[in-house]
N, C-alpha and C positions, 0 to 999 in steps of 0.2 A: 120181198122176206123177209122175217128176220128169226134169227137164234132164241128159241126159248126154252126154259127152263126150269122146273120145280126144289127151292127148298123152303129150308125152316123160314126164311125169311118172304114164303110167294110169292106171288110165279116173275119174271122174268126175261127182261126181251131185247134186244140185243138188232135195231138197223142193219141191215151191213153197208151199210154207210158209214156207220161208227167203227164194225171189222176192217173198213177200206184203210180208213184216216188210216187204223194200228196198221197195218200190212204196209201203206208208204210212205210211212214214217220209221217205222222196221228198215226196210227194204235203200231205208235213203241213207241209214250212217254203216250201211253193212260197203266192208273196205268194194272195190275195182267199180261200184257204184256210181255211174255219175252225172244218170236223173233217170225218170220216169216218164214215160214219153202215151201221151196219151192219147187216146185212140175214140174218143167221144169228140165232138164238131164242137157241143156249146165250149170247152173245156181252153178249145182253140180261142175261142172267144174275151172268153172271161182273162185270158194269157194276151190280146191283144188293150187289153183298158186295164191294165196289171187290175186285179180281180185275184186271191187266191181261192185257187185250189187244192180241194182234200180229197184226198180217192183219187187223184189224175197218175194215167198209168193203171193201175187194181181191178180187178175186176168179175166179185164174189156174188159166187148165186149160194144159195141155201138152199136144202134137202131135206129133210129126214133131222133134222136139226143138225145135222153136218152144215160145214162147211167146204165149197171147189174154189178155187182162189185160178186165177191167171194175172203176171205179172210182163205190163210189156218195158224194159227196161236197154236206157244203152249202158254200154262198159266200156272200163276203162286200157282205151293201149294199152297192149303190152303184161297184161293179166290172163291166168289160164281162166277157157272162159266155161271149163266142166268143174274149176275148182270155188266160180265163184259161183256159179248156177245152181248147185250141192247147196255150197255154205245160204247162201241169199234162200235156196227155200226152207230152207231147218230150221233157220234165224227165223221163219214166215210165220213157222208152224208149231218152232217156239211159246212169241208174241201173243200169236193168239190164243193159243193152249190157254196160255198164261193170265191175260186181261179181260179174257172171256168165261174162261171154265169149257167149249166149246170146244170138241175134236173136227177138228179139217181134213177133211179127205185125200186132197192131193193140193198141188201146190203144182205150176205148172209157170215155171221163165222163158218168158219170148223177149231175149236178145235181139233185137233190132239192128243196134251200128255198135261200131267204136268207135269211139273221138278220145283224141289225144288228152 
């Protein structure tokens, strides 16, 4: 599916993959995040062959022009996990709403592990 809206410029449609790229870039820039962890087998194959995968560790579901986002991250050892999760969630909501103009219903941050 895709997010869509109408305005004075016409119909605008934004794919889930584009939203996933926005989310992954925002998440990788947040303090305490070491990396995003892939949940798809194809991303793991791309990593073996040194291909760049955008949207890794992000799952975007759109329904009724709102986005539901799941993140899978590895955090830095020694950071406050709840504070980083809350900060990451707010940063993702802000970025998606700013760059796409669409609403975000929820962001779920799944901490897969902790690394030095």
